[in-house]
MDAnalysis code that builds the backbone (N, CA, C; Angstrom):
import MDAnalysis as mda
import numpy as np

u = mda.Universe.empty(387, n_residues=129, atom_resindex=np.repeat(np.arange(129), 3), trajectory=True)
u.add_TopologyAttr("name", ["N", "CA", "C"] * 129)
u.add_TopologyAttr("resid", np.arange(1, 130))
u.add_TopologyAttr("resname", ["MET", "THR", "ASP", "GLU", "LEU", "VAL", "VAL", "ALA", "TRP", "ASP", "TYR", "PHE", "GLN", "ALA", "VAL", "ALA", "ALA", "SER", "ARG", "GLU", "ALA", "GLN", "ARG", "VAL", "GLN", "ARG", "ASP", "SER", "GLU", "ASN", "ALA", "ARG", "ARG", "THR", "ALA", "VAL", "ARG", "ASP", "ALA", "ALA", "GLU", "ALA", "GLU", "ARG", "GLN", "TYR", "ARG", "LYS", "ALA", "LEU", "THR", "THR", "ALA", "ILE", "LYS", "ARG", "LEU", "ILE", "ASP", "GLY", "GLY", "THR", "ALA", "ALA", "THR", "ALA", "ALA", "ARG", "ASP", "LEU", "ALA", "ARG", "GLY", "GLN", "ASP", "HIS", "ILE", "ALA", "ASP", "LEU", "GLY", "TYR", "ASP", "ARG", "ASP", "VAL", "ALA", "ALA", "GLY", "ASP", "LEU", "ALA", "ILE", "LEU", "GLU", "GLN", "ALA", "SER", "TRP", "ARG", "HIS", "THR", "ALA", "ASN", "ARG", "HIS", "ASP", "VAL", "ASN", "GLU", "PHE", "VAL", "LYS", "TRP", "SER", "GLN", "ARG", "VAL", "ALA", "PRO", "TYR", "GLY", "GLU", "GLN", "ARG", "GLU", "PRO", "VAL", "GLY"])
u.atoms.positions = np.array([
    [-50.900, -103.737, -59.911],
    [-50.444, -103.658, -61.324],
    [-51.165, -102.666, -62.040],
    [-50.410, -101.827, -62.810],
    [-51.065, -100.820, -63.606],
    [-51.278, -101.222, -65.104],
    [-52.120, -100.503, -65.752],
    [-52.370, -100.775, -67.150],
    [-51.478, -99.947, -68.026],
    [-50.435, -99.255, -67.378],
    [-49.519, -98.414, -68.124],
    [-48.732, -99.219, -69.073],
    [-48.681, -98.712, -70.393],
    [-47.855, -99.443, -71.535],
    [-46.342, -99.194, -71.183],
    [-45.730, -100.268, -71.296],
    [-44.222, -100.281, -71.023],
    [-43.623, -100.256, -72.439],
    [-42.787, -99.204, -72.780],
    [-42.074, -99.061, -74.052],
    [-40.659, -99.015, -73.718],
    [-39.876, -99.420, -74.734],
    [-38.371, -99.286, -74.597],
    [-37.974, -97.864, -74.613],
    [-36.959, -97.594, -73.873],
    [-36.429, -96.204, -73.747],
    [-35.599, -96.000, -75.028],
    [-35.650, -94.744, -75.479],
    [-34.590, -94.400, -76.613],
    [-33.353, -94.082, -75.887],
    [-32.355, -93.822, -76.672],
    [-31.064, -93.477, -76.058],
    [-31.010, -92.360, -75.091],
    [-31.721, -91.293, -75.405],
    [-31.702, -90.074, -74.516],
    [-32.465, -90.384, -73.226],
    [-33.536, -91.158, -73.289],
    [-34.335, -91.412, -72.159],
    [-33.415, -92.363, -71.229],
    [-32.743, -93.315, -71.822],
    [-31.887, -94.153, -71.059],
    [-30.779, -93.517, -70.373],
    [-30.165, -92.601, -71.109],
    [-29.082, -91.725, -70.488],
    [-29.548, -90.967, -69.312],
    [-30.787, -90.285, -69.602],
    [-31.405, -89.412, -68.496],
    [-31.772, -90.295, -67.208],
    [-32.329, -91.423, -67.531],
    [-32.669, -92.298, -66.421],
    [-31.455, -92.761, -65.600],
    [-30.453, -93.068, -66.384],
    [-29.271, -93.564, -65.723],
    [-28.575, -92.471, -64.905],
    [-28.481, -91.260, -65.489],
    [-27.957, -90.121, -64.673],
    [-28.710, -89.800, -63.473],
    [-30.098, -89.861, -63.554],
    [-30.874, -89.593, -62.476],
    [-30.677, -90.640, -61.362],
    [-30.543, -91.869, -61.781],
    [-30.306, -92.926, -60.744],
    [-28.974, -92.695, -60.114],
    [-28.037, -92.251, -60.825],
    [-26.682, -91.954, -60.267],
    [-26.811, -90.812, -59.215],
    [-27.633, -89.752, -59.659],
    [-27.698, -88.616, -58.821],
    [-28.435, -88.996, -57.501],
    [-29.479, -89.839, -57.603],
    [-30.194, -90.282, -56.399],
    [-29.286, -91.035, -55.520],
    [-28.508, -91.928, -56.054],
    [-27.556, -92.688, -55.283],
    [-26.580, -91.868, -54.578],
    [-26.011, -90.843, -55.381],
    [-24.935, -90.043, -54.761],
    [-25.637, -89.190, -53.565],
    [-26.796, -88.682, -53.813],
    [-27.464, -87.891, -52.763],
    [-27.736, -88.863, -51.544],
    [-28.033, -89.980, -51.745],
    [-28.315, -91.009, -50.600],
    [-27.009, -91.192, -49.843],
    [-25.859, -91.392, -50.582],
    [-24.514, -91.579, -50.015],
    [-24.205, -90.386, -49.126],
    [-24.477, -89.144, -49.682],
    [-24.202, -87.865, -48.961],
    [-24.996, -87.782, -47.708],
    [-26.255, -88.206, -47.801],
    [-27.148, -88.087, -46.641],
    [-26.651, -89.080, -45.557],
    [-26.233, -90.223, -46.063],
    [-25.750, -91.203, -45.006],
    [-24.505, -90.617, -44.364],
    [-23.567, -90.124, -45.188],
    [-22.400, -89.602, -44.495],
    [-22.741, -88.549, -43.409],
    [-23.637, -87.642, -43.770],
    [-24.099, -86.656, -42.685],
    [-24.642, -87.309, -41.541],
    [-25.468, -88.386, -41.713],
    [-26.127, -89.059, -40.660],
    [-25.094, -89.781, -39.796],
    [-24.131, -90.327, -40.410],
    [-23.003, -91.024, -39.600],
    [-22.332, -89.911, -38.728],
    [-22.100, -88.751, -39.268],
    [-21.399, -87.740, -38.413],
    [-22.367, -87.260, -37.307],
    [-23.680, -87.128, -37.651],
    [-24.636, -86.677, -36.679],
    [-24.753, -87.743, -35.447],
    [-24.782, -89.009, -35.874],
    [-24.889, -90.039, -34.858],
    [-23.564, -90.062, -34.015],
    [-22.500, -89.932, -34.650],
    [-21.203, -89.960, -33.820],
    [-21.138, -88.771, -32.933],
    [-21.557, -87.591, -33.380],
    [-21.590, -86.330, -32.497],
    [-22.581, -86.565, -31.480],
    [-23.757, -87.076, -31.659],
    [-24.732, -87.315, -30.621],
    [-24.179, -88.276, -29.523],
    [-23.475, -89.390, -30.036],
    [-22.912, -90.317, -29.114],
    [-21.846, -89.698, -28.213],
    [-21.006, -88.869, -28.887],
    [-19.941, -88.259, -28.164],
    [-20.501, -87.279, -27.083],
    [-21.456, -86.484, -27.458],
    [-22.073, -85.534, -26.488],
    [-22.643, -86.332, -25.223],
    [-23.343, -87.459, -25.604],
    [-23.905, -88.233, -24.551],
    [-22.916, -88.739, -23.652],
    [-21.852, -89.371, -24.180],
    [-20.770, -89.986, -23.329],
    [-20.093, -88.914, -22.466],
    [-19.771, -87.817, -23.101],
    [-19.123, -86.751, -22.246],
    [-19.857, -86.308, -21.138],
    [-21.182, -86.050, -21.387],
    [-22.061, -85.554, -20.315],
    [-22.259, -86.590, -19.350],
    [-22.429, -87.865, -19.716],
    [-22.621, -88.991, -18.870],
    [-21.437, -89.107, -17.887],
    [-20.270, -89.063, -18.479],
    [-19.078, -89.133, -17.722],
    [-18.902, -88.079, -16.678],
    [-19.171, -86.878, -17.111],
    [-19.220, -85.705, -16.129],
    [-20.163, -85.974, -15.077],
    [-21.382, -86.288, -15.470],
    [-22.369, -86.503, -14.292],
    [-22.067, -87.680, -13.292],
    [-21.560, -88.722, -13.939],
    [-21.155, -89.798, -13.028],
    [-20.069, -89.347, -12.039],
    [-19.019, -88.649, -12.571],
    [-17.840, -88.158, -11.751],
    [-18.477, -87.266, -10.723],
    [-19.354, -86.381, -11.022],
    [-19.941, -85.456, -10.058],
    [-20.637, -86.265, -8.894],
    [-21.434, -87.240, -9.321],
    [-22.235, -87.968, -8.305],
    [-21.229, -88.784, -7.392],
    [-20.187, -89.356, -7.965],
    [-19.207, -90.063, -7.163],
    [-18.422, -89.125, -6.219],
    [-17.993, -87.948, -6.733],
    [-17.445, -86.937, -5.948],
    [-18.348, -86.429, -4.802],
    [-19.576, -86.523, -5.024],
    [-20.551, -86.044, -4.017],
    [-20.911, -87.145, -3.139],
    [-20.357, -88.275, -3.212],
    [-20.595, -89.302, -2.128],
    [-21.430, -90.499, -2.603],
    [-21.977, -90.391, -3.856],
    [-22.836, -91.482, -4.358],
    [-21.957, -92.687, -4.613],
    [-22.558, -93.851, -4.252],
    [-21.817, -95.108, -4.569],
    [-21.510, -95.242, -6.032],
    [-20.319, -95.652, -6.392],
    [-19.917, -95.841, -7.813],
    [-20.844, -96.793, -8.521],
    [-21.343, -97.762, -7.839],
    [-22.238, -98.815, -8.473],
    [-23.600, -98.170, -8.820],
    [-23.952, -97.109, -8.153],
    [-25.249, -96.515, -8.431],
    [-25.139, -95.236, -9.316],
    [-23.966, -94.723, -9.299],
    [-23.795, -93.454, -10.047],
    [-24.243, -93.475, -11.548],
    [-23.918, -94.532, -12.194],
    [-24.273, -94.588, -13.653],
    [-25.699, -94.529, -13.888],
    [-26.454, -95.341, -13.185],
    [-27.960, -95.350, -13.288],
    [-28.565, -93.996, -12.940],
    [-28.065, -93.424, -11.848],
    [-28.578, -92.123, -11.433],
    [-28.287, -91.109, -12.417],
    [-27.140, -91.045, -12.962],
    [-26.679, -90.048, -14.005],
    [-27.561, -90.237, -15.215],
    [-27.792, -91.439, -15.707],
    [-28.618, -91.659, -16.940],
    [-30.032, -91.140, -16.711],
    [-30.484, -91.075, -15.461],
    [-31.833, -90.629, -15.150],
    [-31.995, -89.082, -15.102],
    [-30.888, -88.389, -15.077],
    [-30.929, -86.938, -15.043],
    [-31.480, -86.390, -16.390],
    [-32.266, -85.438, -16.315],
    [-33.032, -84.928, -17.413],
    [-32.151, -84.643, -18.671],
    [-31.043, -83.865, -18.463],
    [-30.202, -83.464, -19.614],
    [-29.483, -84.695, -20.207],
    [-29.052, -85.646, -19.368],
    [-28.468, -86.874, -19.820],
    [-29.457, -87.739, -20.654],
    [-30.704, -87.829, -20.072],
    [-31.717, -88.606, -20.746],
    [-32.007, -87.975, -22.083],
    [-32.064, -86.654, -22.221],
    [-32.300, -85.927, -23.425],
    [-31.220, -86.243, -24.490],
    [-30.001, -86.237, -24.042],
    [-28.931, -86.542, -24.889],
    [-28.966, -88.113, -25.277],
    [-29.320, -88.895, -24.405],
    [-29.461, -90.282, -24.767],
    [-30.591, -90.472, -25.817],
    [-31.640, -89.746, -25.740],
    [-32.762, -89.715, -26.618],
    [-32.243, -89.311, -28.023],
    [-31.522, -88.142, -28.093],
    [-30.949, -87.582, -29.265],
    [-30.025, -88.575, -29.926],
    [-29.236, -89.262, -29.181],
    [-28.379, -90.296, -29.654],
    [-29.151, -91.481, -30.320],
    [-30.158, -91.946, -29.655],
    [-30.981, -93.037, -30.205],
    [-31.734, -92.626, -31.495],
    [-32.163, -91.412, -31.532],
    [-32.886, -90.904, -32.692],
    [-31.952, -90.759, -33.886],
    [-30.696, -90.327, -33.593],
    [-29.683, -90.234, -34.677],
    [-29.213, -91.558, -35.179],
    [-29.155, -92.554, -34.339],
    [-28.818, -93.883, -34.672],
    [-30.034, -94.483, -35.525],
    [-31.177, -94.179, -35.155],
    [-32.363, -94.624, -35.998],
    [-32.345, -93.993, -37.351],
    [-32.011, -92.652, -37.344],
    [-31.976, -91.987, -38.705],
    [-30.937, -92.685, -39.571],
    [-29.893, -92.932, -38.993],
    [-28.747, -93.584, -39.776],
    [-29.194, -94.977, -40.299],
    [-29.878, -95.735, -39.411],
    [-30.379, -96.992, -39.885],
    [-31.407, -96.899, -41.077],
    [-32.269, -95.869, -40.951],
    [-33.240, -95.601, -42.031],
    [-32.456, -95.227, -43.380],
    [-31.485, -94.368, -43.216],
    [-30.750, -94.057, -44.418],
    [-29.873, -95.150, -45.002],
    [-29.453, -96.084, -44.191],
    [-28.771, -97.291, -44.725],
    [-29.800, -98.104, -45.523],
    [-30.939, -98.120, -45.042],
    [-31.926, -99.011, -45.844],
    [-32.285, -98.254, -47.160],
    [-32.355, -96.947, -47.156],
    [-32.571, -96.149, -48.350],
    [-31.467, -96.317, -49.203],
    [-30.254, -96.392, -48.812],
    [-29.119, -96.597, -49.646],
    [-29.176, -97.903, -50.406],
    [-29.619, -98.974, -49.677],
    [-29.840, -100.317, -50.321],
    [-30.873, -100.223, -51.357],
    [-31.953, -99.498, -51.062],
    [-33.144, -99.362, -51.958],
    [-32.589, -98.592, -53.283],
    [-31.936, -97.561, -53.058],
    [-31.417, -96.780, -54.285],
    [-30.424, -97.573, -55.108],
    [-29.634, -98.448, -54.463],
    [-28.735, -99.319, -55.169],
    [-29.561, -100.254, -56.044],
    [-30.609, -100.878, -55.441],
    [-31.441, -101.791, -56.091],
    [-32.231, -101.089, -57.316],
    [-32.664, -99.815, -57.051],
    [-33.369, -99.078, -58.043],
    [-32.380, -98.781, -59.202],
    [-31.125, -98.491, -59.006],
    [-30.144, -98.209, -59.989],
    [-29.862, -99.466, -60.772],
    [-29.891, -100.579, -60.085],
    [-29.767, -101.846, -60.874],
    [-30.952, -102.104, -61.753],
    [-32.082, -101.781, -61.331],
    [-33.328, -101.956, -62.153],
    [-33.201, -101.027, -63.340],
    [-32.742, -99.843, -63.223],
    [-32.639, -98.862, -64.344],
    [-31.652, -99.433, -65.302],
    [-30.482, -100.013, -64.918],
    [-29.542, -100.581, -65.819],
    [-30.176, -101.824, -66.570],
    [-30.888, -102.639, -65.843],
    [-31.507, -103.761, -66.501],
    [-32.577, -103.289, -67.571],
    [-33.290, -102.228, -67.237],
    [-34.265, -101.704, -68.204],
    [-33.575, -101.094, -69.361],
    [-32.428, -100.473, -69.125],
    [-31.625, -100.017, -70.288],
    [-31.227, -101.217, -71.221],
    [-30.736, -102.302, -70.629],
    [-30.341, -103.409, -71.417],
    [-31.520, -104.024, -72.149],
    [-32.606, -104.097, -71.465],
    [-33.850, -104.632, -72.104],
    [-34.254, -103.782, -73.253],
    [-34.236, -102.443, -73.057],
    [-34.506, -101.423, -74.122],
    [-33.625, -101.743, -75.447],
    [-32.382, -101.947, -75.112],
    [-31.423, -102.250, -76.174],
    [-31.731, -103.470, -76.904],
    [-32.230, -104.493, -76.209],
    [-32.690, -105.768, -76.936],
    [-33.877, -105.590, -77.715],
    [-34.860, -104.827, -77.208],
    [-36.173, -104.828, -77.977],
    [-36.177, -103.761, -78.977],
    [-35.322, -102.687, -78.799],
    [-35.392, -101.662, -79.722],
    [-33.853, -101.291, -79.997],
    [-33.112, -102.133, -80.728],
    [-31.680, -102.047, -80.852],
    [-31.297, -100.782, -81.630],
    [-32.166, -100.065, -82.350],
    [-31.827, -98.878, -83.070],
    [-32.252, -97.590, -82.293],
    [-32.671, -97.819, -81.016],
    [-33.064, -96.699, -80.229],
    [-34.463, -96.150, -80.370],
    [-35.158, -96.818, -81.295],
    [-36.557, -96.373, -81.561],
    [-37.413, -96.521, -80.321],
    [-38.417, -95.686, -80.110],
    [-39.239, -95.913, -78.993],
    [-40.636, -96.664, -79.537],
    [-40.737, -97.821, -79.129],
    [-41.823, -98.617, -79.621],
    [-42.200, -99.658, -78.540],
    [-43.357, -100.185, -78.659],
    [-43.822, -101.195, -77.788],
    [-43.084, -102.534, -78.260],
    [-42.597, -103.261, -77.183],
    [-41.922, -104.566, -77.549],
    [-42.807, -105.545, -78.208],
    [-42.311, -106.218, -79.135],
    [-43.069, -107.358, -79.727],
    [-42.753, -108.667, -79.105],
    [-43.779, -109.435, -78.774],
    [-43.628, -110.766, -78.247],
    [-43.218, -110.761, -76.912],
])
């Protein structure tokens, strides 16, 4: 807990805070959209390469039951799997950030309402009581 004095926002502070919360939310949504595409592309690259590697192994005489495991162990397939997993993790992190930004925006709206109650004429003052 800080000893910082909490004062009601005036109209201009409330508008600025609301717009900033909207901007942060919009940026978060855009970052998540990019992360979804990155994760999907990483998954696609992994699947295509894995399929090609499995087919090559089977065509080369490897038992079909072992081909998938052997293919996943190849360096370039493992690297693509790693990239896929990292992209999925980044997406999960951004999803959590979006929830946090939504909660923060809700907090801003609640503080705007509180400011309206304690300072109905928009004056900036310390709340009484």
